[in-house]
C-alpha positions in Angstrom: -1.8 -1.0 8.8 -4.7 1.5 8.4 -6.4 3.6 5.7 -4.3 6.6 4.6 -1.0 5.2 5.9 1.9 6.1 3.6 3.7 3.0 2.6 6.6 1.8 0.4 6.7 -1.5 -1.5 9.4 -3.3 0.3 9.3 -6.8 -1.1 10.9 -6.9 -4.5 10.2 -10.6 -5.1 6.5 -10.7 -4.5 5.2 -7.7 -6.4 4.8 -7.6 -10.1 8.3 -9.0 -10.8 9.8 -6.2 -8.8 8.4 -3.4 -10.9 6.8 -1.7 -7.9 9.7 -2.2 -5.5 10.5 1.2 -3.8 7.3 2.9 -5.0 5.5 5.1 -2.4 1.7 5.4 -2.1 -1.2 5.6 0.2 -3.4 2.8 1.6 -6.8 3.4 0.0 -8.7 0.2 0.9 -8.4 -2.7 3.3 -10.5 -5.9 2.8 -9.5 -8.2 5.6 -11.3 -11.3 4.0 -9.0 -11.2 0.9 -5.7 -12.9 0.4 -4.2 -9.6 -0.7 -6.3 -7.2 1.3 -4.5 -3.9 1.0 -5.0 -1.5 -2.0 -2.3 1.1 -2.4 -2.6 4.1 -4.8 0.8 5.3 -5.9 1.6 9.0 -5.8 3.8 9.0 -8.9 1.4 7.3 -11.3 -2.0 7.4 -9.5 -2.3 3.6 -10.3 -3.6 1.2 -7.7 -2.4 -2.3 -6.9 -3.3 -4.9 -4.2 -0.8 -6.2 -1.7 -0.4 -8.4 1.3 0.8 -6.5 4.4 4.1 -8.4 4.4 5.0 -6.7 1.1 4.7 -3.1 2.5 6.5 -1.0 5.0 4.7 1.9 6.7 6.6 5.2 6.3 4.0 7.4 8.0 0.8 6.7 9.8 -2.2 8.4 8.1 -5.4 9.8 9.5 -7.7 6.8 9.5 -10.7 9.1 9.8 -9.8 11.0 6.7 -10.6 14.3 8.4 -8.7 17.6 8.3 
């Protein structure tokens, strides 16, 4: 998983009592030293939440350089 990847929350049991299951967002931060290292910002609400990689499924690989 890399920055700017488009992901969907795919683990309904581990994330906020299932409230975020099925939500789609963009990986905005990865801090490998943390237990839940991946920050995702959701398109629909613009809210951010932290996840473990096992809770997410990549829908589309993003541009890790952030360039155009």
